[in-house]
C-alpha angles and dihedrals in degrees: 000000000000125000094258092055091047091050090049092052091047092050090049092049097047098033125111119249130199116262118227121255116281093252090056090050088054091048091053089051092052090048090052090048089053090053091052099041117056113062097231092055092040092055087061102035093046088076088074091052089050090054090055092043096052091038088057091054091048096047094050091046089057095042092052094050100257122139112249109216098180151300128245126196119194134205092243086065092253123123143183133211118200121202133165130220140083107351092218137035137067096310093056092044093052091046092052093045094051099073105070092034097048101079093049095044091047088051091050091051090048091051089053091053092047092049086056089049093244096141098147092047090053094050094046093045091052091049091050092050091051092050091051091048091050090064089061098046112113105186136060097241090050091051091049093049095048094043092052092046094045092044090055091052091047095050093047094046094049107030110023123092117258094256092053091048090053094049091047092049093049092047091051093050093046088050093052092048094048096034091054091064103054099057091057091055089046090053090048090053093049092050091048089059094044096262132129097037090170097046121139090259092053092046089051089049091056092044096049103025086234116129112264090235089067090057090046089054089050090053089051092049093050093047097046096041090049090050093051095043095041092045091054091052093048092049093044094239 
């Protein structure tokens, strides 16, 4: 690739794009809400939240010096991330805490990029993260899910018109912000009925000797604050 092509790609990546009209931003938010709300749609769309959830575990495992053995995504929208290292300590705590907070924090970061009109940067960054995650997937369903998701991002970022890219980016960020809220309430419901004894909150409780409900409250705070803050950025408030 010559220098002019490299410069062109860099300009495209770091350039500023035009945001859609406010009413279209609201429409993308309503579309994301529809994907998160009804149970039949949620059973399908929750796969994307699981990708972010397990990706959060994996990323923090690597950042804290743990060895990431692999990630599995299952058709029931559950997942598991396996890492090796010290079974206690800050690294393990951060790794365990990253799952339920990852979708919301990714959505908040995406909202910050969109508020700065960095639509292309957002799409390419998401594609890059999915490619990196694909290397660590260890089952066929997980590979299929990540390839389809990453392929969608790639096609939109390279082939779609600018307006379509913008609408897609806003819909994705709205979905992460809204989709990060529901799993925490689902976890709360399961724990209320004696389910999910090995949930992230319960693991954190054993690691820190802090009651799992405290960690559940933290997950709620991160999800709801990210939704409010990210929503304000997306709506230009």
